[in-house]
N, C-alpha and C positions, 0 to 999 in steps of 0.2 A: 817595397821592392818586389818585382815579380820574379818568380823562379823560372829560369831558362829550361826549356824542355825540348830535346831534339827527337822528334817523332820518328826519324829515319834510322835510329840506332837499334831498333827492335821491331818485333811484331807486337803491335798494341792489342791489348785485351781488356775486357771490362774488369775494373777493380772490384766492383760489387754488382753482380748481375741483377740483383733485386732493386738497385737504385743507380741507374745509369746517368752519367753526366750528359750535358748537351752534346759535347764532343763525341762521346761514345754513341749516343743515339743517332748521330748523323753518319757515323763511319763503320760501325760493326755490321758485318753481313748478317742477314736474316735468312734462315733456311726453313722451308715448309714442305711437308709431305702429307699424303693421306695418312689417316690414323693407323689403318691396317695395311701392312706390307708383307708380301710373301717372297721368300728367296726364289730367285730365278724368274720372277714375273716383273715386267716393266711397270714403273710407276712414274708419276709426274713430280718433279722436284722444282719448286719455285725458289729462286735465289734473288735477293735484292740487297741493296746497301742502305742501311739505316732504318730506324723506326720512324724517324722524321726525314723528309726528303733532303738528300744531299744536293748541293748546288751542281748544275751542269753548265757552267760558264767556261769560256775560253781559258780563264786564269785560275779556275778552281773546279776540278771534276774528278770522277773516278776513272782511272786509266784501264784497270782490268780487275777481274775476279778469277782466282785460281781455285779449283775444286779438288779435294783429296778425300779418299776413304782411308783413315789412318794416315800412313805415310805414302800411300799409293796415289800418284797423280792421275786425275781423271781428264781435266780439260782446262782451258783458259777462255774466258769471255772477255773480249776487248771492246771498249766503248769510246766513241767519238764525242768530244764535248759539244754542247749546245743541242745536238739533234737526238742523242740517245740517252735515255734514263738508265741507270745502272741496275737493270733487272732483266730476268729471263726465266723461261720455263723450259726444262729439259726432260726428256724421257730417259730414265735410268734403269738399268737392269743389273742388280747385284745378287750374288749367290750366298753372301753371308752378312751377318750383322757387323757393325763397326761404327766408329766415330767419323761422321761426315764433317769435313772442315772446309770452310771458305775463307780465303785470304784475299782481301781487296787492297788496292793501292790508290790512295788519293795523292794527286800531284803536289799538294801542299802539306799533308799531314801523315804521310807514310803508309805503312801496311797495318791492316786491322784484321783480326781473326774472329769468326763466329763459328760455333759448332752445333751439331745436333747428333745425339746418340740414336743411331738407327737400330731398331729391333725387328728383324725379319723372321716371320714365322716359317717353319719348314713346310714345304708342300707335302701333303699326304701321298703315300705310295699309290700308283695307279689303281690297284685292286681295292683301295679303300675310298676312292672318289665316288660320289653319287652321280 
């Protein structure tokens, strides 16, 4: 007997980040940034859904990805089935470190969260710049 699971009653997260299930690999957002980040300097943020490609069919697709730093809302990326893969590159300019969160929504499997802890170096004062 299979256990019934309603994906729409929660924001779904990895049970064990070191060992993702196939469902988690297809749905959890992935966030990538350059290794070195400086507060107040723009950087490129790559966001995508899944470590393995999620379907982009009319009946099964990622509807959107919402981005947050902590609880502060940044933006929503909206995707059309069939023609758009759930991925984007954004230019971001943050003044302080924090937890970057992406929440994606699959039309069949609900919302999924991926996170990345951002550590921004402080920019040296103007008189110390070379």
